[in-house]
C-alpha positions as CSV (number, residue, x, y, z in Angstrom):
1,M,-46.8,64.7,0.1
2,T,-45.2,61.7,-1.6
3,P,-42.6,60.0,0.6
4,R,-39.0,60.4,-0.5
5,D,-37.5,57.4,-2.3
6,V,-34.3,57.2,-0.2
7,V,-31.3,55.1,-1.1
8,F,-29.1,53.8,1.8
9,P,-25.7,52.2,1.2
10,P,-25.1,49.0,3.1
11,G,-24.0,49.5,6.7
12,R,-24.2,53.3,6.8
13,Q,-27.9,53.9,7.7
14,A,-27.2,54.7,11.4
15,L,-24.6,57.4,10.3
16,Y,-27.2,59.1,8.1
17,E,-30.0,58.8,10.7
18,R,-27.7,60.3,13.4
19,N,-26.9,63.3,11.1
20,R,-30.6,63.6,9.9
21,Y,-30.2,63.5,6.1
22,S,-30.7,61.1,3.3
23,P,-27.7,59.8,1.4
24,A,-29.6,59.9,-1.9
25,I,-33.1,60.4,-3.2
26,R,-34.5,59.0,-6.4
27,A,-36.8,61.5,-8.3
28,N,-37.9,61.8,-11.9
29,G,-35.4,59.3,-13.3
30,L,-32.5,61.0,-11.5
31,L,-30.5,60.1,-8.4
32,F,-29.6,63.1,-6.2
33,V,-26.7,62.1,-3.9
34,S,-25.8,64.1,-0.8
35,G,-22.2,65.2,-0.4
36,Q,-19.9,62.4,0.4
37,V,-16.7,62.8,2.5
38,G,-13.9,60.5,3.3
39,S,-15.5,59.2,6.4
40,R,-14.8,55.8,8.0
41,E,-17.6,53.6,9.1
42,D,-17.8,55.5,12.4
43,G,-18.0,58.8,10.7
44,S,-14.4,59.9,11.5
45,P,-12.2,61.4,8.7
46,E,-9.4,59.5,7.0
47,P,-6.4,61.5,8.2
48,E,-4.4,61.5,5.0
49,L,-5.7,63.6,2.1
50,E,-5.5,61.1,-0.8
51,A,-7.0,58.4,1.4
52,Q,-9.8,60.7,2.3
53,V,-10.5,61.4,-1.4
54,R,-10.5,57.7,-2.2
55,R,-12.8,57.0,0.8
56,A,-15.2,59.8,-0.4
57,F,-15.3,58.2,-3.9
58,D,-15.8,54.7,-2.3
59,N,-18.7,56.1,-0.2
60,L,-20.2,57.7,-3.3
61,N,-19.8,54.5,-5.3
62,A,-21.6,52.5,-2.5
63,I,-24.6,54.8,-2.8
64,L,-24.5,54.6,-6.6
65,Q,-24.4,50.8,-6.5
66,A,-27.3,50.7,-4.0
67,A,-29.3,52.6,-6.6
68,G,-28.3,50.4,-9.5
69,C,-25.9,53.0,-10.9
70,T,-22.2,53.4,-11.5
71,F,-20.0,56.5,-11.9
72,D,-20.7,56.2,-15.7
73,D,-24.3,57.3,-14.9
74,V,-23.2,60.5,-13.2
75,I,-24.1,63.6,-15.2
76,D,-23.2,66.4,-12.8
77,V,-20.5,66.7,-10.1
78,T,-19.9,69.3,-7.4
79,V,-16.8,69.1,-5.3
80,F,-15.9,71.1,-2.3
81,M,-12.3,71.6,-1.1
82,V,-10.9,73.3,2.0
83,D,-7.9,75.4,0.7
84,P,-8.1,74.3,-2.9
85,Q,-5.0,76.2,-3.9
86,A,-3.0,74.1,-1.5
87,I,-4.6,70.7,-2.2
88,F,-6.1,70.7,-5.7
89,E,-3.2,68.9,-7.4
90,R,-3.2,66.1,-4.8
91,V,-6.9,65.7,-5.0
92,W,-6.9,65.7,-8.8
93,S,-4.2,63.0,-8.9
94,V,-6.7,60.6,-7.3
95,V,-9.7,61.5,-9.5
96,P,-8.7,59.5,-12.6
97,E,-8.8,56.3,-10.5
98,Y,-12.6,56.8,-10.3
99,W,-13.6,59.2,-13.1
100,G,-13.5,56.9,-16.1
101,A,-13.1,57.9,-19.8
102,A,-14.4,60.9,-21.6
103,P,-17.0,62.2,-22.0
104,H,-16.8,63.3,-18.4
105,P,-19.7,64.7,-16.3
106,T,-20.1,68.4,-15.8
107,L,-18.1,69.8,-12.8
108,T,-18.4,72.6,-10.4
109,A,-15.5,73.0,-7.9
110,V,-16.0,75.2,-4.8
111,G,-13.4,76.3,-2.3
112,V,-14.7,76.4,1.2
113,T,-13.3,77.2,4.7
114,W,-14.8,74.3,6.6
115,L,-16.2,70.8,5.9
116,Y,-16.8,69.4,9.4
117,G,-13.2,68.2,9.8
118,F,-12.8,67.0,6.2
119,Q,-10.9,68.5,3.3
120,F,-12.9,67.1,0.3
121,E,-16.5,66.5,-0.4
122,I,-18.2,65.3,-3.6
123,K,-21.9,65.4,-4.5
124,V,-23.5,64.2,-7.7
125,I,-26.6,63.8,-9.8
126,A,-26.8,60.5,-11.8
127,K,-29.3,59.2,-14.4
128,L,-31.1,56.2,-13.0
129,P,-31.1,53.0,-15.2
130,E,-34.2,52.7,-17.4
131,P,-36.6,50.1,-16.0
132,A,-36.4,46.7,-17.8
133,E,-39.3,46.2,-20.2
134,S,-41.4,43.1,-19.5
């Protein structure tokens, strides 16, 4: 078996090791990013919803940057929300700060009952940059 090509954002490796998963894996020209929540450095949630969404995007962007990508390289997004009927408008008011201009990535939004103490999670698939020709 080929070892997984794991991407770790700076300063967060212990959190991922403690929880036993990889933040992102490079494979076949794509970057598969695990769901990112609005966790602080110690893993605790941001208490306020909009701050939690911003922190989730910041955590996502740190992983994308560690892989040499930006949100512009994202092709597919899945978001999970606890009680989306109650929080969707507040969540989506933050999204334009990170989403960029059209054309936008594909999107699947899922309502869930539990996210380990969080209200919002985002996972993505991004296209890795082409290797520079020598």
